[in-house]
MDAnalysis code that builds the backbone (N, CA, C; Angstrom):
import MDAnalysis as mda
import numpy as np

u = mda.Universe.empty(321, n_residues=107, atom_resindex=np.repeat(np.arange(107), 3), trajectory=True)
u.add_TopologyAttr("name", ["N", "CA", "C"] * 107)
u.add_TopologyAttr("resid", np.arange(1, 108))
u.add_TopologyAttr("resname", ["MET", "LYS", "ALA", "GLU", "VAL", "LYS", "GLN", "ILE", "LYS", "GLY", "LEU", "SER", "LEU", "ILE", "GLY", "LYS", "ALA", "ASP", "SER", "ASN", "HIS", "TRP", "VAL", "PRO", "MET", "ASP", "SER", "ILE", "LYS", "ALA", "LEU", "LYS", "GLY", "ALA", "GLU", "ALA", "GLY", "THR", "ARG", "PRO", "LEU", "GLU", "LEU", "VAL", "LEU", "ILE", "ALA", "LEU", "GLY", "GLY", "CYS", "THR", "GLY", "MET", "ASP", "VAL", "ILE", "SER", "LEU", "LEU", "GLY", "LYS", "ARG", "ARG", "ALA", "PRO", "LEU", "GLN", "ASN", "LEU", "GLU", "LEU", "ARG", "LEU", "GLU", "ALA", "GLU", "GLN", "ALA", "LYS", "GLU", "TYR", "PRO", "ARG", "VAL", "PHE", "THR", "ASP", "ILE", "HIS", "ILE", "LYS", "TYR", "ILE", "PHE", "ARG", "GLY", "ARG", "GLY", "LEU", "LYS", "ASP", "GLU", "ASP", "ILE", "LYS", "TRP"])
u.atoms.positions = np.array([
    [67.138, 66.007, 116.224],
    [68.373, 66.329, 116.904],
    [69.461, 66.492, 115.849],
    [70.316, 67.459, 116.074],
    [71.450, 67.686, 115.191],
    [72.710, 67.793, 116.039],
    [73.830, 67.471, 115.435],
    [75.115, 67.592, 116.118],
    [76.159, 68.042, 115.111],
    [77.233, 68.592, 115.630],
    [78.369, 68.936, 114.779],
    [79.647, 68.568, 115.510],
    [80.647, 68.180, 114.750],
    [81.952, 67.818, 115.283],
    [82.997, 68.564, 114.461],
    [83.955, 69.172, 115.164],
    [85.007, 69.939, 114.490],
    [86.373, 69.427, 114.919],
    [87.279, 69.349, 113.951],
    [88.660, 68.984, 114.250],
    [89.371, 70.194, 114.841],
    [90.084, 69.974, 115.934],
    [90.899, 71.019, 116.545],
    [92.330, 70.901, 116.025],
    [92.920, 69.721, 116.213],
    [94.271, 69.447, 115.734],
    [94.492, 67.947, 115.800],
    [95.005, 67.364, 114.745],
    [95.233, 65.925, 114.725],
    [93.934, 65.176, 114.958],
    [93.921, 64.319, 115.976],
    [92.706, 63.573, 116.309],
    [91.880, 64.256, 117.396],
    [92.290, 65.437, 117.826],
    [91.514, 66.185, 118.828],
    [90.309, 66.827, 118.156],
    [89.138, 66.517, 118.676],
    [87.877, 67.013, 118.128],
    [87.048, 67.631, 119.239],
    [86.107, 68.470, 118.863],
    [85.063, 68.909, 119.786],
    [83.732, 68.707, 119.085],
    [82.723, 68.398, 119.873],
    [81.400, 68.183, 119.308],
    [80.336, 68.764, 120.211],
    [79.224, 69.123, 119.598],
    [78.078, 69.589, 120.373],
    [76.811, 69.202, 119.635],
    [75.730, 69.141, 120.397],
    [74.409, 68.857, 119.831],
    [73.473, 69.989, 120.240],
    [72.184, 69.733, 120.206],
    [71.183, 70.774, 120.450],
    [71.328, 71.475, 121.798],
    [71.881, 70.805, 122.798],
    [72.023, 71.435, 124.119],
    [73.140, 72.479, 124.142],
    [73.931, 72.522, 123.091],
    [74.952, 73.550, 122.883],
    [76.126, 73.465, 123.865],
    [76.430, 72.269, 124.364],
    [77.583, 72.066, 125.244],
    [78.677, 71.350, 124.454],
    [79.818, 71.977, 124.333],
    [80.929, 71.372, 123.608],
    [81.547, 70.246, 124.433],
    [81.859, 69.142, 123.772],
    [82.470, 67.979, 124.408],
    [83.803, 67.704, 123.701],
    [84.921, 67.741, 124.440],
    [86.209, 67.430, 123.811],
    [86.390, 65.921, 123.646],
    [86.951, 65.541, 122.511],
    [87.210, 64.132, 122.221],
    [88.630, 64.001, 121.688],
    [89.252, 62.879, 121.955],
    [90.597, 62.635, 121.452],
    [90.865, 61.138, 121.489],
    [92.042, 60.771, 121.071],
    [92.445, 59.374, 121.059],
    [93.696, 59.208, 121.916],
    [94.132, 57.976, 122.044],
    [95.323, 57.684, 122.838],
    [96.587, 58.018, 122.038],
    [97.681, 58.229, 122.742],
    [98.945, 58.596, 122.093],
    [99.426, 57.522, 121.129],
    [99.171, 56.254, 121.447],
    [99.593, 55.156, 120.573],
    [98.941, 55.244, 119.194],
    [97.802, 55.921, 119.106],
    [97.108, 56.108, 117.824],
    [97.275, 57.534, 117.313],
    [98.289, 58.227, 117.823],
    [98.621, 59.597, 117.420],
    [97.664, 60.641, 117.975],
    [96.975, 60.305, 119.052],
    [96.128, 61.281, 119.725],
    [96.926, 62.038, 120.772],
    [96.324, 63.073, 121.324],
    [96.973, 63.873, 122.363],
    [96.413, 63.556, 123.749],
    [95.431, 62.656, 123.808],
    [94.750, 62.313, 125.060],
    [94.197, 63.563, 125.743],
    [93.638, 64.466, 124.924],
    [93.114, 65.742, 125.428],
    [91.604, 65.723, 125.621],
    [91.003, 64.559, 125.534],
    [89.557, 64.463, 125.716],
    [89.149, 63.010, 125.832],
    [87.889, 62.812, 126.085],
    [87.338, 61.465, 126.189],
    [87.289, 60.837, 124.803],
    [87.573, 59.553, 124.730],
    [87.495, 58.861, 123.444],
    [86.024, 58.704, 123.050],
    [85.719, 58.845, 121.762],
    [84.321, 58.821, 121.325],
    [83.539, 57.576, 121.755],
    [84.144, 56.397, 121.673],
    [83.409, 55.188, 122.061],
    [83.153, 55.153, 123.563],
    [84.044, 55.773, 124.338],
    [83.781, 55.914, 125.771],
    [82.540, 56.776, 125.986],
    [82.407, 57.829, 125.178],
    [81.225, 58.689, 125.290],
    [79.941, 57.930, 124.967],
    [80.021, 56.993, 124.014],
    [78.846, 56.170, 123.697],
    [78.441, 55.357, 124.923],
    [79.417, 54.759, 125.603],
    [79.120, 53.955, 126.797],
    [78.591, 54.835, 127.930],
    [79.210, 56.000, 128.123],
    [78.734, 56.944, 129.138],
    [77.312, 57.391, 128.815],
    [77.049, 57.681, 127.533],
    [75.712, 58.118, 127.127],
    [74.672, 57.028, 127.381],
    [75.033, 55.770, 127.140],
    [74.119, 54.661, 127.439],
    [73.775, 54.653, 128.920],
    [74.785, 54.811, 129.768],
    [74.541, 54.859, 131.208],
    [73.686, 56.049, 131.598],
    [73.967, 57.206, 131.014],
    [73.178, 58.401, 131.319],
    [71.734, 58.264, 130.885],
    [71.527, 57.717, 129.703],
    [70.166, 57.567, 129.173],
    [69.354, 56.576, 130.010],
    [69.911, 55.398, 130.256],
    [69.175, 54.407, 131.042],
    [69.034, 54.860, 132.495],
    [70.054, 55.554, 133.020],
    [69.973, 56.059, 134.390],
    [68.849, 57.070, 134.568],
    [68.731, 58.005, 133.626],
    [67.652, 59.000, 133.709],
    [66.285, 58.344, 133.590],
    [66.174, 57.333, 132.723],
    [64.902, 56.616, 132.594],
    [64.530, 55.920, 133.901],
    [65.495, 55.246, 134.513],
    [65.235, 54.530, 135.766],
    [64.846, 55.509, 136.871],
    [65.566, 56.625, 136.993],
    [65.237, 57.630, 138.005],
    [63.819, 58.159, 137.794],
    [63.454, 58.435, 136.544],
    [62.099, 58.929, 136.246],
    [61.035, 57.898, 136.591],
    [61.279, 56.637, 136.215],
    [60.304, 55.581, 136.511],
    [60.137, 55.379, 138.011],
    [61.240, 55.399, 138.752],
    [61.138, 55.235, 140.202],
    [60.443, 56.432, 140.841],
    [60.631, 57.611, 140.285],
    [59.917, 58.792, 140.780],
    [58.418, 58.651, 140.595],
    [57.998, 58.103, 139.445],
    [56.570, 57.884, 139.199],
    [55.994, 56.853, 140.165],
    [56.823, 55.915, 140.593],
    [56.386, 54.904, 141.568],
    [56.479, 55.421, 143.004],
    [56.988, 56.624, 143.166],
    [57.213, 57.231, 144.482],
    [58.149, 56.386, 145.345],
    [59.088, 55.718, 144.685],
    [60.090, 54.930, 145.405],
    [61.071, 55.890, 146.076],
    [61.478, 55.593, 147.303],
    [62.356, 56.500, 148.047],
    [63.830, 56.399, 147.622],
    [64.094, 56.624, 146.347],
    [65.459, 56.567, 145.829],
    [66.220, 57.817, 146.252],
    [67.385, 57.616, 146.851],
    [68.236, 58.748, 147.225],
    [69.419, 58.880, 146.281],
    [69.856, 57.756, 145.716],
    [71.023, 57.790, 144.857],
    [71.022, 56.577, 143.944],
    [71.378, 56.798, 142.695],
    [71.528, 55.711, 141.735],
    [72.930, 55.789, 141.155],
    [73.585, 54.654, 141.108],
    [74.911, 54.574, 140.494],
    [74.873, 53.452, 139.470],
    [75.440, 53.692, 138.315],
    [75.528, 52.670, 137.280],
    [76.992, 52.398, 136.999],
    [77.328, 51.134, 136.894],
    [78.683, 50.732, 136.503],
    [78.556, 49.914, 135.230],
    [79.180, 50.396, 134.189],
    [79.079, 49.762, 132.880],
    [80.415, 49.155, 132.486],
    [80.363, 47.967, 131.917],
    [81.546, 47.311, 131.365],
    [81.191, 46.824, 129.978],
    [82.090, 47.072, 129.041],
    [81.831, 46.670, 127.661],
    [83.019, 45.902, 127.103],
    [82.721, 44.890, 126.333],
    [83.734, 44.151, 125.581],
    [83.706, 44.689, 124.158],
    [84.881, 44.761, 123.553],
    [84.975, 45.240, 122.183],
    [85.541, 44.155, 121.283],
    [85.211, 44.232, 120.000],
    [85.784, 43.333, 119.012],
    [87.300, 43.526, 118.993],
    [88.027, 42.468, 118.739],
    [89.495, 42.535, 118.713],
    [90.007, 43.285, 117.481],
    [89.280, 43.174, 116.379],
    [89.686, 43.792, 115.115],
    [88.832, 45.023, 114.829],
    [89.349, 45.885, 113.970],
    [88.596, 47.078, 113.564],
    [87.504, 46.698, 112.593],
    [86.341, 47.292, 112.701],
    [85.968, 48.316, 113.675],
    [85.761, 47.689, 115.053],
    [86.266, 48.325, 116.102],
    [86.249, 47.799, 117.474],
    [84.897, 48.078, 118.135],
    [83.851, 47.526, 117.553],
    [82.491, 47.734, 118.059],
    [82.308, 47.022, 119.389],
    [81.304, 47.444, 120.142],
    [80.958, 46.739, 121.371],
    [80.331, 45.401, 121.001],
    [80.796, 44.349, 121.638],
    [80.221, 43.026, 121.411],
    [79.387, 42.563, 122.599],
    [79.598, 43.190, 123.754],
    [78.863, 42.810, 124.957],
    [78.917, 43.981, 125.935],
    [77.779, 44.309, 126.527],
    [77.723, 45.392, 127.508],
    [76.972, 44.893, 128.734],
    [77.553, 45.112, 129.908],
    [76.900, 44.774, 131.173],
    [76.709, 46.058, 131.968],
    [75.512, 46.219, 132.529],
    [75.217, 47.389, 133.357],
    [74.809, 46.897, 134.739],
    [75.487, 47.405, 135.753],
    [75.130, 47.098, 137.136],
    [74.499, 48.353, 137.726],
    [73.281, 48.210, 138.231],
    [72.559, 49.320, 138.854],
    [72.707, 49.197, 140.365],
    [73.131, 50.263, 141.009],
    [73.263, 50.282, 142.464],
    [72.291, 51.328, 142.990],
    [71.266, 50.857, 143.692],
    [70.204, 51.719, 144.214],
    [70.436, 51.981, 145.691],
    [70.268, 53.220, 146.104],
    [70.345, 53.563, 147.524],
    [69.136, 54.408, 147.884],
    [68.542, 54.065, 149.019],
    [67.400, 54.831, 149.497],
    [66.879, 54.249, 150.795],
    [66.604, 55.111, 151.731],
    [66.057, 54.674, 153.014],
    [64.624, 54.198, 152.772],
    [64.366, 52.937, 153.092],
    [63.036, 52.379, 152.887],
    [62.805, 51.832, 151.485],
    [63.822, 51.806, 150.654],
    [63.709, 51.273, 149.299],
    [63.594, 49.755, 149.374],
    [62.594, 49.199, 148.701],
    [62.336, 47.757, 148.746],
    [62.634, 47.133, 147.386],
    [62.858, 45.823, 147.401],
    [63.120, 45.099, 146.155],
    [62.019, 45.326, 145.129],
    [60.768, 45.328, 145.579],
    [59.660, 45.495, 144.624],
    [59.638, 46.900, 144.009],
    [60.285, 47.866, 144.656],
    [60.369, 49.216, 144.095],
    [61.232, 49.255, 142.841],
    [62.223, 48.373, 142.779],
    [63.190, 48.450, 141.688],
    [63.080, 47.299, 140.694],
    [62.072, 46.475, 140.821],
    [61.873, 45.371, 139.879],
    [60.677, 45.668, 138.993],
    [60.859, 45.459, 137.698],
    [59.742, 45.560, 136.760],
    [60.023, 44.733, 135.555],
])
């Protein structure tokens, strides 16, 4: 996999990877950003949710579980000092499906 990131102006960036979809990124005004895109660390958290969500949907499909909808809610704590890395991440999975049983979603 390859990716590229280009500066647009100030802290406004765009990036894309092999799928060739540009993603705008920026920072908050307090850090001299224009707030013209998602912050990069937010994208990391969103990507974690997307990756684990797709895996769960695929696994439940293989089990023929009657999943109609999956929602993930992610919360992350960050270090107080720079670099503001994630120190703790919690993911809540919300499964919806007619006839979906506890044993369908436990492994």
